[in-house]
C-alpha positions in Angstrom: -0.3 -0.3 -0.3 2.9 2.4 0.5 3.8 2.6 -3.1 0.7 4.4 -3.6 1.8 7.3 -1.4 3.9 10.1 -2.5 5.1 13.7 -2.2 2.1 14.5 -4.6 0.0 13.4 -2.6 1.7 15.1 0.6 1.5 18.4 -1.9 -2.6 17.1 -2.4 -3.5 16.8 1.7 -1.7 20.1 2.3 -4.1 22.0 -0.2 -7.2 19.5 0.9 -6.6 21.2 4.1 -6.7 24.1 3.1 -9.9 23.9 1.1 -11.7 22.2 4.4 -10.5 25.1 6.4 -11.8 27.3 3.9 -15.5 25.6 3.8 -15.2 25.4 7.4 -14.8 29.5 7.5 -17.7 29.6 4.9 -20.1 27.4 6.8 -19.4 29.4 9.9 -20.2 33.0 9.2 -23.6 33.5 9.9 -22.9 31.0 13.3 -21.4 32.2 16.3 -19.5 29.0 17.4 -17.1 29.3 20.3 -13.3 28.4 19.3 -13.9 25.1 21.0 -16.4 24.4 18.4 -14.5 25.6 15.5 -11.8 23.8 15.7 -13.3 20.6 16.1 -15.8 21.4 13.3 -12.9 22.6 11.2 -10.5 19.6 12.0 -13.5 16.9 11.3 -13.9 18.9 7.4 -10.6 18.9 7.5 -10.3 15.1 7.9 -13.2 14.1 5.6 -11.7 15.9 2.7 -8.2 14.4 2.8 -9.9 10.9 3.4 -12.6 11.3 0.8 -9.9 12.4 -1.8 -6.7 10.4 -1.6 -8.6 7.1 -0.2 -10.4 7.2 -3.4 -7.5 7.9 -4.9 -5.7 4.9 -3.7 -8.0 2.7 -4.0 -8.9 3.6 -7.8 -5.1 3.1 -7.9 -5.7 -0.4 -6.2 -7.9 -1.5 -8.4 -6.3 -0.6 -11.6 -3.9 -3.2 -10.5 -6.2 -5.8 -9.4 -8.6 -4.9 -12.6 -7.3 -4.2 -16.3 -10.0 -1.0 -18.2 -8.6 -2.9 -21.2 -9.4 -5.8 -20.5 -12.9 -5.8 -18.2 -13.9 -2.1 -18.7 -17.7 -2.3 -17.7 -16.3 -4.9 -14.4 -14.1 -2.2 -13.6 -16.6 0.5 -13.9 -19.3 -0.8 -11.5 -16.6 -2.2 -8.7 -15.2 1.6 -9.0 -18.1 3.2 -8.5 -19.4 0.7 -5.8 -16.3 0.4 -3.8 -15.4 4.6 -3.8 -19.3 4.9 -2.5 -18.8 2.2 0.4 -15.9 3.7 1.2 -17.1 6.9 1.6 -20.0 6.5 3.8 -18.1 4.5 5.7 -15.1 6.9 6.2 -17.0 9.6 7.0 -19.3 7.7 9.6 -15.9 6.3 11.2 -14.7 10.0 11.5 -18.0 11.5 13.1 -17.7 8.7 15.4 -14.3 9.3 16.5 -14.8 13.2 16.9 -18.2 12.4 18.7 -16.8 9.6 20.9 -13.0 11.9 21.6 -14.1 15.5 21.6 -17.8 14.9 22.0 -18.8 16.8 19.2 -22.7 15.5 18.8 -23.5 16.1 14.7 -27.0 15.1 15.5 -29.6 15.7 13.3 -27.0 17.3 10.7 -25.6 13.6 10.1 -28.3 12.5 7.7 -27.7 16.0 5.7 -23.9 15.1 5.9 -24.2 11.6 4.6 -25.9 13.2 1.9 -23.6 15.6 1.0 -20.4 12.8 1.3 -22.4 11.1 -1.6 -22.9 14.0 -3.6 -19.2 14.8 -3.0 -17.9 11.2 -3.3 -20.4 11.0 -6.8 -18.0 13.7 -8.2 -14.7 12.2 -6.7 -15.6 9.1 -8.0 -16.5 11.1 -11.5 -13.0 12.5 -12.0 -11.1 9.5 -10.4 -12.8 7.3 -12.9 -12.4 9.5 -16.1 -8.2 10.3 -14.7 -7.5 6.5 -14.2 -9.4 5.5 -17.4 -7.7 7.9 -19.9 -4.0 7.2 -18.1 -4.8 3.6 -18.9 -5.9 4.7 -22.5 -2.9 6.8 -23.2 -0.3 3.9 -21.6 -2.5 1.4 -24.0 -1.9 4.0 -27.0 2.0 4.2 -26.1 2.3 0.1 -25.6 0.9 -0.4 -28.9 2.5 2.0 -31.0 5.9 0.7 -29.4 4.7 -3.2 -30.0 4.3 -1.8 -33.1 7.3 0.0 -33.6 9.0 -3.1 -32.0 7.1 -5.2 -35.0 8.2 -2.7 -37.7 11.6 -3.1 -36.8 11.5 -6.5 -36.5 10.4 -7.2 -39.7 12.9 -5.3 -41.0 16.2 -6.6 -39.6 13.8 -10.0 -40.8 13.9 -8.0 -44.2 17.8 -6.7 -43.8 19.1 -10.1 -43.4 16.9 -12.0 -46.3 19.4 -9.7 -48.5 22.8 -11.0 -47.1 22.2 -14.6 -48.2 19.9 -13.5 -51.4 23.0 -12.0 -52.3 25.9 -14.5 -52.1 23.4 -17.4 -53.4 23.2 -15.7 -57.0 26.2 -14.9 -57.1 27.3 -18.2 -56.6 24.6 -18.8 -59.0 26.7 -16.9 -61.3 30.1 -18.1 -60.6 28.8 -22.0 -61.0 27.8 -21.2 -64.9 30.7 -19.1 -65.4 33.3 -21.8 -64.4 32.1 -24.1 -67.0 32.2 -21.5 -69.5 35.5 -19.5 -68.5 37.8 -20.7 -66.1 40.0 -17.1 -66.2 36.8 -15.1 -66.3 35.4 -17.2 -62.8 39.1 -16.0 -61.5 38.6 -12.7 -61.6 34.9 -13.0 -60.7 35.6 -15.0 -57.5 38.7 -11.7 -56.6 36.0 -8.9 -57.4 33.1 -11.0 -54.9 35.1 -11.1 -52.3 35.7 -7.3 -52.6 31.9 -6.9 -53.1 30.9 -9.1 -50.3 33.1 -6.8 -47.9 30.4 -3.9 -48.5 27.5 -6.3 -47.8 28.9 -7.7 -45.3 29.5 -3.7 -43.7 26.3 -2.6 -44.1 24.4 -5.7 -42.9 23.6 -3.2 -39.5 23.0 0.1 -41.4 19.1 0.7 -42.7 20.1 3.7 -45.3 23.3 4.4 -46.9 24.3 7.2 -49.1 23.9 7.3 -52.7 27.1 7.5 -53.5 28.4 4.7 -51.1 26.0 2.7 -53.0 27.2 4.2 -56.5 30.6 2.6 -55.9 29.2 -0.8 -54.8 26.9 -0.9 -57.4 30.1 -0.1 -60.5 31.9 -2.9 -58.2 29.0 -5.2 -58.6 28.5 -4.2 -62.5 32.2 -5.4 -63.0 31.5 -8.5 -61.9 28.1 -8.7 -64.5 30.6 -7.7 -67.5 33.1 -10.6 -66.6 29.7 -12.3 -66.8 27.9 -11.2 -69.9 30.5 -9.1 -71.5 29.3 -6.5 -74.4 26.1 -8.7 -74.0 25.0 -6.1 -70.8 25.6 -2.8 -71.4 24.7 -0.4 -68.7 24.4 3.5 -67.9 24.9 5.0 -65.1 23.9 8.8 -64.1 24.8 9.4 -60.4 27.6 11.3 -59.9 26.3 14.3 -58.4 23.0 12.6 -56.3 22.8 13.4 -52.6 20.5 11.6 -49.9 20.1 7.9 -49.6 18.9 4.5 -50.4 18.0 0.9 -48.7 21.8 -0.7 -48.7 21.8 -3.2 -51.9 18.5 -1.6 -53.5 19.7 -0.2 -56.6 21.5 -3.9 -56.7 18.9 -5.9 -55.9 17.2 -4.2 -59.2 20.0 -4.8 -61.6 19.7 -8.1 -60.8 15.8 -8.7 -61.2 16.3 -7.2 -65.0 19.4 -9.3 -65.2 17.8 -12.5 -63.9 14.0 -11.9 -66.1 15.1 -10.5 -68.7 17.5 -12.2 -72.2 20.9 -11.3 -73.0 22.7 -12.6 -75.8 24.4 -11.2 -78.8 21.8 -10.5 -80.6 19.3 -8.9 -77.9 21.4 -7.2 -75.3 20.4 -5.8 -72.2 20.3 -2.1 -71.8 20.2 -0.9 -68.3 20.6 2.3 -67.3 20.5 4.2 -63.7 19.9 7.7 -63.5 17.8 10.4 -61.3 14.9 12.4 -61.4 14.1 15.2 -58.5 14.0 13.2 -55.7 14.4 9.4 -56.9 16.6 6.8 -58.4 15.4 5.1 -61.6 16.0 2.0 -63.0 14.9 1.0 -66.6 15.8 -1.5 -68.9 14.4 -2.8 -72.0 12.0 -5.2 -71.8 13.1 -9.0 -73.8 11.6 -11.2 -71.1 13.3 -14.9 -70.7 10.7 -17.5 -71.8 11.6 -19.7 -68.9 13.5 -17.8 -65.6 16.9 -20.0 -65.5 17.4 -19.6 -61.8 15.0 -20.0 -59.2 12.8 -16.9 -58.9 12.8 -16.6 -55.0 10.3 -13.4 -55.1 12.6 -11.6 -52.7 13.4 -8.9 -54.9 11.2 -6.1 -55.6 8.8 -7.2 -52.7 12.0 -7.0 -50.0 12.5 -3.3 -51.2 9.2 -2.5 -51.4 8.8 -3.6 -47.6 11.9 -1.8 -46.7 10.6 1.0 -47.8 7.7 1.1 -46.6 9.9 1.2 -42.8 12.2 3.8 -44.0 9.6 6.5 -45.5 6.5 7.2 -46.6 7.5 7.5 -50.2 6.1 4.7 -52.3 8.3 2.5 -54.7 6.5 3.0 -57.9 6.9 0.2 -60.4 5.9 0.7 -64.5 5.7 -2.0 -66.8 5.4 -0.9 -69.9 4.9 -3.0 -73.1 8.7 -2.1 -74.7 10.4 -1.0 -70.9 10.4 -1.9 -67.2 11.3 1.0 -65.1 11.1 1.2 -61.4 11.1 4.5 -59.6 13.7 4.4 -55.8 12.8 7.3 -53.2 15.7 9.1 -52.3 16.0 9.2 -48.2 16.5 12.7 -47.2 18.1 13.1 -43.7 15.9 15.1 -41.6 
């Protein structure tokens, strides 16, 4: 029970004592009470105010601990009202009895009126305490819900981010497997460059965003790998030298990878990928020449992964335009606040 008492309640008791003394003064202005009676009535009034207000506050806090507003709101409301009425009438009766027994203060015919007044005061106190308790619990529930929502979103984002590393490595090793059979010298060059590229993947695994220039530097290394693999069959156009802002790590790489995976790349039909900026986004586009059969297993991680990461990072949406001749993705640039 001691946990419900604090310096704030002590201050409240002080101001309640002032209020009780003031009420006593107002009541006795038209009465010629001797001091021996005045201090008794004043003390009783002050104690009634203090016990009603602080007692009901402690009772409300105790009920909050035992009965949740969120789980059983009707039971909490009814029990709180009944408990406060019973407590208030009981404490007034005990105080009156105590003053009658110890100080011979005879309330007499005024007892009924005092109890009636107490019921009105208790109702007002009960309305205040109930409203306060409900609002505080509602506010805490809203805060807890927002915190859980944020923690859930962060956990989901971490899961999405962790998908990228094995996804990248799996596809790189897949490409290396094909290259080993085609050209062993190129395969050796591919492995050396892959180690440098994967270093960046590891360095950014715990980052939510990276600068566009960091991502561009990584992308150039990644594209070097693809040039080893495809030669002149893959044409690349990069125009991001002066772009400021940030993007999700490996987002550009995954878009390039998506284009390579789903389109035919040959001497007769080279694939052209253009990457440039436009106002507040980066644009990745490629000529559309879909493979009839996707040779590598399509995991579905690429575009969906980027879209969900951007939903966590910014209100700006990933835009995908699937035209008859070109496939275009608008990747929002994240500006630090």
